[in-house]
N, C-alpha and C positions, 0 to 999 in steps of 0.2 A: 602609218607611224612614219618616225623623221630616220633617214638614215644621212650617216656621214658619208659626204663625198670625200677625195682624195684632196681638193683647196681645204676642206674643212678639217679632215684628219692634220695635214700639215700644220693648220693653226694650232689648233690643239695642242700637237708638239710644241711648236714653238711657244705656246703660253706656260706649257708644264716645265719646259728647259728653263724659261725665265724666271719662274717661282722657285725654282731648285737652286739656282744660281744665286737669287737673293736670299734664298736663306743660308746658304754656305757664305757667303759674305757677312752676312748679319752674324752669324757664328765666328766668323773669321777676325770679326772686329771688335767681340767681347771683349772688355778689360778685363786681363787676370789680377787676382786680387793682389791689394797691397797699397801703397801709398805712389803718390804720383807730385811730385814738386815741379811749381813752374813759378817764376818771377816775373813781377807787373812792377815798371819804372816808369816812377813820378817827378818832375821837376818845374813846376807843379802839374804841367802838360803829361799827358800820356807817353813817354819815350821809350815804350817795350819792345820797340821795331829797333833801337839799337843793335839788340841781340842778334838783328840777322845779318849785322855788318861781320865779315872776317876777321876783321883786324880785332874784336871786341871778344873777348872771353869771360864766361863767369864759372865760379866754383861753388859749390856746397859742402860743409862739413857739419856732418849730423850724426850727434850721439844719441843715445838712449838714458835716461835717468834707470839703473838697474837696480832689481829686488836684491834682496840679501843673499837669495840663494846662487845669485850670480858669480859671488866674490868680489865684485868690484863697484865703485862707483858710477860709471857708465860705462855702455858698449858702443861702440863704433858699430854705425850703420851705413854712411856713406861717406867718404872723402872724394870726393871726383870733382873732374873741370869739364866742361862742355865751350861748344860752339853753335852757333843758330838758337831760334827759338825752338820750344818745345817743350817736355817734361822731362824729370831726372827720375826715375824708377827703385823705390826700395821694394822688394818680393814680401811674399805675406808671410812666408815660412822664417826669416827673419826677425819680422816683428810678433808673429806667434809664439815664440820661444820665451818670449820677455813676455809677454801680454801673461803667458800661464804661469809665470813667475809670481808676478804680482795678483792674478786671482788667487792663488795658493797661497800667498802670504796673507791677504785680507782676509779668506777664509779661517787661515790658522789663528788669527785674532779676534774672530768673533764678527769681522765687517761685513758688510755688503760689497758684494764685488761691481754691481749694477751702479752704484753711487759711487765710487772710488774712479779718482781722475789722476794721472800721472802726465809726464808729457817727454818730448823729443827736445834737445837744445839744437836750434839750428844759425850757421853762420852761413852768410853769403857775401861773396863779393864779386864784383863785375868790374872789369878793366880794359883798358886799351892795351893789348899784348904787343902792338908794335912800338909803343912808349912808356909801356909801365905805367899809365896812369891811371890811378883810383876813381872808376866814374860813379860806384856806389859799393855801399857795406852796408850791413845791419845783423846784429844778434838777435833772436827770440826764442820763443818756445812755442810748439805745436801741440797743443793738448790732445789727448785722446784718452778715451775707455778703454784699458785692457779687454773687459767683459767683450765688447763689441770686435774686437780681433780674434775671437776665439772661432769665429766662421767665416770662412773666407769673403771679402768684401774689396771694394775698390773704390778708394777717397781721392780726390784731387784735393791739393792746398794749394794756394794761391799766396805767394809771399810780396806783397807791395812794399816795395823800397824806395822812400823819398830821399832823395838828395840832401845831404846834411843831416838827416833822423837814424840815429843809431839803432832805432828799434823798428822792424817794418812791423806792418798791420799784419795777420793772417786770416782768411776767410776758408773754410771747405765746403765741399760737396760731393757728394755719391756720384760715382761714376759707373755708366753701364756700357758705352763704348771706349773703345781704347783712344789716349788720346795719342798725337805725335811725339815723341822722342826725339829729345835732343841728343844731339851728336856729342859722343862722350871722346874726349881726348887723352892723349896720354902723352905729357910734356917730353922733348928728348932731356935726358942729363946734363946739369949745368957742367962748363968744362971743368975736366978735371977728376968729374967724378965719376965714381965706378957704376953707379946706377940712381935710377931717380926712387930717393928716399926722402921725404915722404913722395906721394904721387906727383902731389902740386908743389914742389920745389922750383920750378921756374918761374914762378909767379909771387909765391907767397913765402913767408921765413917767419917761423911761430919762435919765441924765445920766452921761456918760462922767467916771468919777473921773479912772481914771489907764490907759493903753493899754500893755501890755508885749508885746512882740513879743522874737520871737527874737533878731534883730538888734541888740536893743537890751543883751542880755546877753551879747553876746561877749567885752566887756571886764573882764565882770565874772566870768567862769567860766570856768575852764580849756579850755583848746583842745581838749582830747580829748572833752568836753562836745559837739562839734559835728562836723557833716559835711554838704559841699556835694552835691551831686547834681541835676544836670542844670539847675544856675544856680540852684538851691534851698537854703536852708541850714536845717537841722536840727538839734534837740537832741534828747537822749540825755533820757528820763523814768525815772524808777526806777519800778517797778511794785510794789516791796515793801520798805520799809525796815525794817532786824531791827535797826539800833542808829542811834539819832538823839541825838549830844550836844548840838547846838544848843542854844544858851540861849534861842532863840524856838521851839522843839519843842513841841506842845500837849502 
């Protein structure tokens, strides 16, 4: 019968400790559920390395299209600025309450939540903070199925920004291990300002030029374009235009 000597016991102990340490490391690296948003810069070659420069700041402004139960058109999810490479993070709880609202709404109207898709509205800006030069920018939608968010999962979304192109491409993958998070930064208030409102005021200012709501169009477009459900007015949006004879057509 084989017996363990002291060297054998020591080796076995080291192996067990190593396995336990590896298991703990894997548990610690598991990605918490939610959305991880990363930028990829192209011009046309890959310029994502610009994000590693300390004078480069990038900002994400992400809103979710809201279900009627939330009492507004959109829900603010992420309005933050970052420095360095890595991901911006939206936690699962923020997304789940919106997803539940959509699933309940679709079911109440006899629809199939598994087939329903909605989106986040994402705006991305990359600038040189030392001279104020805007290097990249774009606005896009991030599509998702609310039914998928009823269970906690982690997804990575890559926004591919091309210099001079206003609409980034979006790709998605399921995450298992947590990616590196970018350094979230808080700008200092502008001179004379009492506080930083909004958070990104030091680099970007937004000025509303016009606000067009569905209710503003009811007197302009045919009544057949509109539908009222649960006290909310909806408008039909064409998903494909085969022939647009308008003089203002692009």
